[in-house]
N, C-alpha and C positions, 0 to 999 in steps of 0.2 A: 562874570555872570553869564549864564547861558539860558536861552529861551527855547523851549521845545514846543512846536505846534502839533497838536493831535487832531486828526480828522475823524469824526464819527457822527453818523446820521446827518451828514451835510452841515454840521455845526463845528466851527473851529473852537478848540480849547487850548489852553497853554499851561505850561509848568515852568516854574522858575527854580533853577538850582544854582549854587555858587561853589566853585572850586571842585577839586577832584573828590572831595568827601562824599560818601554815600548818604550823609544826613541831608534831608530835604528841608530847606529853610522855610520856603513858602510853597504850598501845594494846593492852590485853589483850583482844582480841576473838576469842574461840574459835569462829570461823566456819570450819568445814572446807570449803574451796573447792578445787576442782581447777583446773588451768590452763585447761581448756576452758570453765569456768563463767563466766569473766570475759572480756569483749571489750575490749581496750585501746582507749582513745579515739583519734581521729585526731590528727595533728600540727597544732597551732595556732600562731598567731603568738607567743603567750606562750611556748610550748615552745621555739620557735626563739630568741627573745630570751634566754630563760633559759639555753639551752645556750651561746649566745655569751657571755653575762655570766659564766657559770661558768668559762669559759676566757679571760677577759679578760687574765689575766696572761700566758698563753702567747701570745695574739695580740700583746700589747704587746712581749713578748720577741722576736717575729719582726719586727714593724713598725718599732719604734724603732731597732734596730741597722741594719736595712736602709736606713732613712731617713738615719741617720748616715753609713753607708758611701756612700750615693748623694751626700750633701752633700760629703763629703771627696773622693770621686772627681770630682765636678763642679768643685770648687775646684781640683783638681790638673790638670784638663784644660786644654790650651792654648786660649786665646781665639780665636774665629773671628769675622771681620768680613765682612759682606756689603754689597757695593756694587751698585747697580742702575741700569741705563740702559734706554732704549727707542728703537726705530726703527719707522718706519711704512713699509709696503710698498704701492706702487701706489695711494696715496690721491690723488696728483696726477700724472697721467701726462704725461710729456714725449715726445711721439711723434716718432720718426724716420721721415720719409715713406718708404714702400715697404719700408724695412728693418725697421722696428719690427713691422709686421704679420707678418713672416716669423719674427722671432727671439723674440717674446713668446708663451709658451704660453697656452692658454685654461684657464679654471677658476680662480676666486679662491682657493678652499681649497687647490687643488693648488699654486698659486703660493706662498702663505704657508708651506705645509708644506715645499716645496722650499727656500725661502730659510732656513727654520729648520735644515734639514739642512746647507745651505752654511755657516751660522754655526758649526756643530760639525765642519766638515770638517777633515781633517788639514792641508790647505794653509793655511787661515786660522789654525789653532792654532799651527802651526810658525812662521808669520810673526810672530805675537804673541810667541812664545818667543824668536825671534831679535831682535826690536826691543827687548824688555825684558831680554834676557840672563838668562832665567830659569834656565838651566842652572848659573849661578854661585850660586844660592840654595839653602840646605839644604832648604827646604820642597819644592823640586822635584827636587833631585838627592840621592838616598839616600846616595850615597858621601860626601857632605859632612856628613851628620848624625852626631852622636856616638852610639855604641851604648850604651844603658843596660844595667844589669846584668840586669834582668828580660827584656830582649829576647834576651839570650844563652841564656836558659832556654826560649825559645819553640821547640818541636820542629817547627813547620810548615816552616821552610826546609830542615831535614834530610829531612823526609818528602817534600817536593816534589823535592828533589835526588835522592832515592832512586827515585822513580817517574818522573821526567822522563827521556825517552830522550836519550841522548848525541847531540850534533850533530856532523855530519861536519866542518863548518867553524866555527871560533870566531866568536862574535858581536863585531863591532866595538864598542869602548867608546863611541865617540861616538854610534853608532846606538842603543846601549842607553840612554844618557843622554837622547837625544832621545825615545825611546819612553817613558821614565819621566816626562819633563816633559809630554809630550802626554797621558799617562794621568792625571796629576795635574790638568792643566787640564780635561780632559773630565769627571773625577769631580766637581770642585768647580764646574763651570759649569752654570748653569740657563738654559734657553731655553723660554719659555712663550708661549702665545697664547690669547686669548679668541676662539672661533670667530665671534663677532658683529662683530669688527672686524679691521683689518689691522695692528694694532700688535703688535710682538714685544718682549717684555720679556726683558732679559738681566741676570742677576745672577751674581756670582762671590763665593765665600767663601774668604777667605785669612786667615792669621795676621797679616798686615800690612794695616792699614786703608787706607793710601795705595796699596799695591800692588793691592788689590782694585779700587779705582776706576780705576787705570791700566790694568789688564787689560781691564776692560769698555770703556773709551774706546778703547784700542788695537784691541780686537777689532772694535768698530763701525766705526772709521776704516779698518781693514784690509779689512773686508767691503765698504765703499763703494768703496775704491780697486780692489779686485779686480773688483768689478762694472763699474767704468769701464774697467779694462784689458781685461776680456773683451769689453766693448762695442766698444772701439777695435779689438781684434783681429778681431771679427766684421765691423766696418766695412771694415777693410783687405781682408779676405777677400772680402767682398761686392763692393767696388769692383773688385778684380782680376777677379772672375768677370764682372761687368757689362762691363768694358772688353774682355775677351776675346770676349764675346758680341757686343758692338757691332762689333768688327772683323770677325767672321764675317758679320754682317748687311750691313756695307758691301761686302764682297766679293761677296755674293749680289746686291746691287743693281747693282754694276758689271757682273757677268756678264749680268744681265738686259738692261741697256742695250746691251751689246755684241751680244746676239742680235737685238735690234730693229734696230740699225743694219745688221747683216749682212743681214737680210731686206730692208730698203729698198734696199740696194745691189744685191742680187741680182735683185729683182723690179721695180725702178724705180718702186715705189709712192710716190706723192707725197701727202703728208698736210700740209694747212695747219692754221691755227688753227681754221678752221671746218669742216674735214673734207677729203675728196678734191676734185679739180677737177671731175670729172664729176658728183659728187654736188652740188657747189655750183651748177654750171650747170643741172642738172636741177631743183634747188630753185628757182632763179631763173625758169626757164621755167614751172614749175608755178605759180609766183606770178603771172607775166605772163598765163598761160593762164586762171587764175582771174579775173584782172582783166578780160581780154577777154570772157570769158563773161558777166561781170556787166554790162559795157558793152553787149554785144549784147542781152542781155535787157532792159536799160533802154531801148535805142533801139527795140526791137520794141514795147515797151509804149507808148512815146511815139507811134510810128507808128500803132498800132492806135487810140489815143485820137484822134489827128488825123483818121484816116479816118472814125471815128464822128462826129466833129464836122462834118466836111465833108459827110457823108451826110445827117445829120438836124439839122444846125445845133444841136448840144447846148447845154446851159445855159451861162450866163455863168460859173458856178462851174467847170464842166468845162473851158471854154476857158481859164480862168485857170490850171488845173493843167497844161495841155498846151502852149498857145500863149503865148509870152512876148514877142511882137512889140509894140513901142510903138505902131505904126500901127494894128494891130488893136484895141489897147486904146482908142485915141482914137475909132476908128470905133464901137466898142461904146458909148462914152460918148454919141456923137451919136445913135446908134440908140436908146438909152435915152431921150434927151431928146425925140426925135421921137415915140416911143411914148407919152410922157406928154402931148405936145401933141395927138396923135391922140385920146387918150382924153378930153382936155378938150374938143376940138372935137366929138367925138361926142355929148357931153352938151349942147352948146350949138347945134350946127349940124346941118343936115340932110345926107343923103348926097351931094347934088349941090352942095353949097355949095363955091364955088371955094377958099376957105381950107382947107376940109377936104380937098379933092382935092389941093391943093398939098402939104399935109403928107403925104399918103399917097404922092405921087409921090417926095418926098424920102426917105421911109422905104425905098421900093423901091430907090432908087439906093444908099443907104447899105448896104443888105443885099447888093446885088450886089458892092459894093466889098469888104465883109467876106468874101464867098464867094471872091472872087478872091484876096484875101490869104491866106485859109486854104489854098487850093490850093497857093500857093507854099510855105507852111510845110510842108505835107504832103510835098511833093516834096523839100524840104530834109531832113526827118526820114528819109525813105526812103533818101536818099543816105547819111546817117550810119549807118543800119542796115546797108546793104550793106558799108560800110567795116568795121564791127565784126565782121561775119560773116567777111569775108575775113581779118581779123587773127586771129581765133580759129582758123580753119582752118590758117593758116600756123604758129601756135604749136603746134597739136596735132601737126602733122607733125614739128616739131623735137623735141618731147618724145618722140615715138615713136622717133625716131632715137637720142636720148641714152639711152633706156631699154635699147635693144639693146646699146649699148656698156657700160652700167653692169652688166649681167648678167655680162659677161666678167670684170669686175674685182671681183666679189663675193667670190670665194675668197681673192684676195690681201688684200682688206680684212678678211675674217674672221680670217685668220691674223695679220695685223698687229694687229688689235684684241686678239686673245688674248695675243700677246706683250706688247703694251703694258699690258694689264690685269695680267699677272703682274708686270711691272716696277713698275707703280704700287702694287700691293699690297706688294711687298717694300720699296719706298721708304717707304711709310706706316709699316710696322712698324719700319723703321730710324729714321725720324724720331721716332716715339713712344718708342722705346727710348733715343734720345739725350736726349729730354725727361726720361725717368725717371732717367737718369744725372745730369742736371743737378740734379734734385730730391733725389737721394740724398745722405746725409751723407758728408762727406769725412774722411779720417784726421786732417787738421789741425784739424778742428772740435772743440770741446770738448763731449764727450757729456754728457748728463744721466742720472744714475742713477735707477732706479725705486724708490729707497729714500732716506730722509733721517732724520737723527738728530733726534728730538723731545725727548729728555731725556738729557743727559750724566750720567755717574756722578760722584758726589762722595764723598770719604772719609767713611765712617760715623762717627758720634760715639760709639757704643757697640757692644759685641760682640753678635752675633746668636746665638752659641752658645758655651758652654752657658748655658741659663737655669737657674741654680742653684736658685732657689726653685721654679720649675715642675717641674724634674726631681725635686727632693726630694719635693714634694707628689705628683707622679705616682707615684713609688716607694712613698710611703705609701699612696696609694689602691690601687695594684695589690697591695701586700703585704697590706693589710687585706682586700681582696676575696678574695685567694688564701687567706689564713689562715682567714677566715670560711667560705669554701667548703670548705676542708679540714676545718674543725671540723664543719660540717653533714654533710659526706660521711662523716666518721668516726663521727658519731652514727648514721648509717643503716647502717653496717656492723655485723656481729655480732661485737662485741669484748667482750661481757660486760656485766654490770650495773655501773653507776657509783654508784648511790645506792639507799637503801631505797625512795624514790619510784619509781624504775625497777622495783624488785622488785615492788612492789604493782601497778604498771601492767602489767607484763609477765606476772606469774604469778597475780595475784589473791590471794596469800598474805601473811601478816604478815611484816614485816621485824623480826626479833628484835633485830638490832643490826648496827652496822658496826664491826668490830674493827680498830683501827689496827695498822699494821705495827710490829713491835718494832724499836727502834733499839738495836743491841747495842753497848754501850760498855764496854770493858774485857774482860779475859779471863774473869772470873767471872760476867759478866752474860749467862748463857745463857737461852734461852727457857723451859727447864723450871722455872727458879726466878724468872722475871721478876716474876710477880704477888706472890711472897713478898718479893722484894727491893724492889719498887716498889708497895706496896699502894694508893697514892693516885694512881697514874699514870692517864692517859687509858685505857690498855689495861684496867686493873683496874676503873675506874669504868664502862666500857662493859660489862664482864662483869657487874657488879652491876646495871646497867640491864637486862640480859637476864634476870637472876634476878628483878628486880622485876616484869617483865612476866609471868613465870611465876607469881609470887605472886598477881597480879591475876587471872590465869586460874583459879587454884585455888578461887576463890569459887564457881564453877559446877560444876566437875568435878575429879576427882583430877588433880594435876599434879606427881606425884612422879617417875615413871619417865620419863627423858629419853633419847631415842635421838639420838645425834649421828652423822650420815652425810654423804656428799657424792656428787656425780655422778661425779667422777673421783678418781684418787689424787693425793696431794701437794697437796691443797687446804687442809690444816691442821686437819682435824677432830680428830685425836688431840691436837694441841697445845691446841685450844680446850677439848676434854673435860678434859684434865689441869688446864689453868688454871682452868676453871670449878669443878672439883671441889676443888682446893686452896684457891682463894680463898673458896669457900663454906664449906669446913671451917674455915678460919682465922677466918672471921667468926662462928663459933659454931654452925654447923649440922652435923647428923650426915649425912655424905655417904658413899655407897659407889660406888666407881668400878669398873665391870666391863668388862674387855677382851673384846669379842666378835669382834674381828678375828682369827679363829682361823688364817687362812692366813698372815698377816704380822703377828704380834703385835709391837707396838712398846713398849707400856707396861711390859712385863716387863723390857725392856732399860734403861728409864729409871729405874724404881723398883728399890729394892735387892733386895727379896724377892718371891718369887712363890709359887704354891700348891705344897704338898708332894705332894698326890695328883695323879692324872691329871686334867687340867683338864676333859676332856670328861665325866668322871664327876662332877666337881663341878657343872658346869652342868646336867647331866642329873638331878641330885638323887640319884645313887646313893651318894654320900658326903656328909657334912655340909659345907655351904658355909661355915658359921660358923667351923669349925676351920681353914679355908684363907684366911680374911680376914686381911690384913696391915694394919698401921697406919703411916702416914707420920709420922715423928717431928717433922718440921719444921712441918707444917700440921695434923696430927691427922686426916688423911684416911684412911678405910678403903678398901682396894682389893682386888680379886679379879682377878689377872692371871696370865699365864704367859709364859715366855720361849721356849717351844717351839711350833712349828706343830702343829695338832691335826688328826687324821684323822677321817673320817666326820662331817664338819661338818654336812651336811644332816640326818643322822639325829639328831644332838644337838639341832639347832635345831627340828626338827619334833616332838620328843617333848613330852609334857606336863610332863616334869621341869623343863625350863628355865622354863616358865611358872610353875610352882610356886615355883621358886627366886626368880624376880623378884618375885612377889607377897609372899613371905615377907620379902624384903629391903625392899620398899616399906613393909611394916608396921612395920619396925624403924628405918628411916632417914627423914630429911626429904627427901632427894633420892637417887635411884639413877641414876647417869649411865652410859650404855652407849655404848661406842665400837664402831662397826660398819664393815664394809668398804664401798667405794664401790658405789652402786646400779647403775652401768652395767657393772661388772665381774662381779659375782656376785649371787645372789638372797638372800644372807644378810640384808641390810637389810630386804627385803620380809617375810621370815619373822619377824624380830625386831619389826617394826612392829606385829604383832598383839598384843604383850604390853606395849606402852608406852603412856604417856599423851600424850606430846609428841614430835613428830618435828622435829628441827632440821637442816635441810640446809645444810651449809657450802659457800659458793660463793666461789671466789677472785675478788676484785674486779678487773674489767676483764681477766680472763684466761679464765675458763670461758665458753664460748660459750653464748648464750642458748638456742639450739636443743638443746644438750646438757642444760641445766638443765630445759627443758620436757619432754624425753623422760624424764628421771629422775623428774620429778614425775608424769608420766603413768603411769609404772610404779607409783607409790605411790597412784594414784587409787583402788585397791580399798579403801583404808583411810581413807576420807573422814570417818569418825567421830572421827579423831584430830585434835588440834590441831597443825597443820603450819605451819612458818614457815621463813624463810631467814635465815642469818647471813652477812653479807659479811665476808670475812677479808682481811687484808693490805691494808687500805685506807690510802691516803696520809694523813698527819697532817692536812693541810688539809681534805680531803674528809671524813675521819672526824669532824671537829668539827661538820660539818653534820648528821650522823645519829647521833652518839654523845655522849659526855661527855668533856670535856677535863680534868676534875679540879678540885678546890677545896681549897686548903690544902695542908699537908705530909703 
């Protein structure tokens, strides 16, 4: 046991606790506190966990049935099997020359998204339904399904039929079935793609595991076939268009050739492989003229060289370049030999020596012979020069004549060349187009699709839905989170006080007790006699606990006069006042019960006898109150009550007489219990509070709003010298055991 001394307003107070438990056994702390004097602590994790733990039973009652229902519902659900396949788009392109570049759109993402839309298209889905005859299966045809009893109770078809407008023409049954089959296929079909690649994953969920794989494989094969068929149709259309265009180009070339031939026939224009006749002649003459001019220039150069040699007998090198006569060359050789002999004789012989003079004479003869031969050669070169000049002049005259005739044929040639150029251009276009047609795919060729199957679907080994364990666990998690959130939200709402701890935290006042709700069993077990019929019940023991706390408080100040009031009506203050008074009297104490609820007196209707005199006079002290006290024969309780409402209540409660009456009663009795009206309705409780020692505010458990209690206590704040506390009433048996007494023995 531990005793804690608290100092406040120069008065010592004490609190007794036992053991490490947080439960306070006795707490007679006469500390007059107002609601504004205590600031409730903030919400902690411990408070949250504690709140959840207190309601663990409620949470379990919500979570476990929901998990069980989810488990049963999942077990009753039809099993769904998912099969999966995959195709790849444009990873390996098989180009169709000329045609492919026209028919293939640009943009990789656009291609993949377009092909995904094709896979879900109505044409592909209906082809799958036709091949597998899905309209004969109940899974796809609602008319073949048996109607369960719970489906007949579904109001949605009737509501839809009521709001759906009437159609002018009835819907064909086959079209309706096809629409249902297509809708079911589309709902259970999944087409997905990772933007990082070109693979498209296809999965289908069905109640038949083999059928799910068949649908996926049939869908992929139908998609490939449709792609090939569309490509063949595009090829046929393209070839027809190209052939028609080729025929148009051929006609244009033929028309151009006809125009050229008509021009030739009309103008007599002759065009050979090398051009026109006049142009060819002119070209030949120009060539000959150029050659003649070159020959004439060469002959003139040779003649000038020869004349220079003849004039000054140039060097041997110059003669070798101009004169090519063999005779001159031999004479030159003899001349050179004689010049050598002359030089040799000059060194050995004198000028008049006969040998030297003979050599000189021979040299002169040789030189005269060379000069004579050079003269002949010069004359020959001059003759050649005259011939080349004459030839050049003749060719120049002929060229001049042909140029005159060529000018007259220039217009005809220009027109001819224009027509011929137009014809050649059209023929080139035609030939290139024929080459394109030759390179284009033919309808009889087997086209290659831009998609291929990379993974065929196989029947799954197990169902993909429902996952019983996962669904049950998910339901448990969701239910737990929802119930915990509801509990925490409920704690934050103003739904009243749930325990004496909440009372101490919220108001700062003592919690006198948590009175359990009375379970009425049998016709005679009324609440007025409950404590007498069940003196060892939890209800009675909790009343005794309240009295024990009052005894503990009496060690410091008088604690005889007890005022029982409430914030609102119907919170049970009168019942607790009567039960406390009867049980205390039965336990051997002298107790006087005074009914001060003068507007709506209830005790006078419960107890057999009431005052004989006017009750207001009794309370005011104008007549002896002792003569009007009655005794309860069952419990020995003394009571002062009335069965009739009293007038002039404020005058009675504000007089000194009532204070005198209460003080006299407190001197003669162990306890004086006063039942007063609710605080929030009238001011009677505030007037009576001046004359009492203890104020006990009865609060309906989880019913009276906290703000209402706070306002009632605020109005009592002027009497802070009184010991004030709260009694929780009508508490559930389980929660009352936490703050009260459950009884011991019989």
